[in-house]
Structure formats: structure tokens, C-alpha cells
N, C-alpha and C positions, 0 to 999 in steps of 0.2 A: 861857633861863628859869632862874631860880634860886629858892632857898628864900624869899627876901624877897618875890618876886612872889606866891607861894602864901599866905604868912602875911598879906600886905597885902590880897590878894583875899578871903580868909576874913573878915578884919576888916571890910573895906568892905561885903561882902554882908550880913554879920550886922548891922552898924550901920545900913545903909540900910533894913533891914526892922525896925529898932528892937527887936531881940531881944537880951537880955542873954546873956552867956557862960553864966551859970547856967541860964537857961531853955533855951538851945540844948543844953547838955549833958544836961539832963533829957529833952529830946525825942529826942536821939540815943542815950540810954542810956550816957552816959559821965560822967566827973567834970568839973567846971568847971575844975579844975586843968589838965586836958588841953588844953582850949580856950585857957586863959590862956598855957600854955607854948608852944603852937603859934603864937599871935599874937605872942608876944614873941620868937620865933625860937629857943627853947630845944629844940625838937624838930621833926622833919619829920613831916607827917601820913602816916598809912597810906593805902593805896589804899582800904581799906574805909571809912575816915573820909570821904575825898573823895567816894566814891559815895553814902554816906548823906547827907552835907552837900548834895550837888547834888540828890538826890532830895527832901530836905526843902524846899529852896528852889525846886523844880520847874524846875531848869535841867539841861542836859546837861554832861557832862565837857568836851565840845567848846566849849560856851559859857563854861565856867569858865576854860578855858585859851586863849580867844580873845584874844590880845594886840593884835589890831587893832580891838577893840571900842572905838569912839570915845567912847561914853558913859562907859564905865568909865575909860578913859584920862584924860578930863577930870576926873572926880571923884577919881581916884587922885592926879593931880598937884596938885589943890586940897588934898588931905589931907596929902600926904607930901613935897612939894617946898617947900623953904624959900626 
């Protein structure tokens, strides 16, 4: 698993719930720049961010990192494979 998996997963979950980076940042108490930098691969998220992110979307860290999740994989490849 690499940094790209995490940033794409954050992007996918956020967009699938139709939440802007700004609104998510306000809900999590951080800057929208943090979300944008994370999704663009300029930084790696902190453990605190991942816990808060998962709690906000009502998923576990296990579900977030479940690389065998077939629903996510289908959507992921639709969005990111050319």
C-alpha cells in the first residue's frame, strides 16, 4: 500500500458523499489546503486525520484500508485508470 492509495481513497470517499474539500475541512477543524495537499499527494495524512476522517464518514480504519473491497476497486479504476 502506498501514499497514492490513501490520497485516492480520501478523494473517492469525499466525492462519493458529495462533500467539498472546504466543507470537509470545516467539519474536521482543519484548513482546506490540508485536504487539497493530501489529495494532490503533496503530504501524507496524519493518523489523527485518518481517524477523524473515518469517524466523520462512519467507517472503520479497517474498512478504509480494505484493499479487497470490490465496490471501491471498481469505482477506483473507473476514476483513475486511463
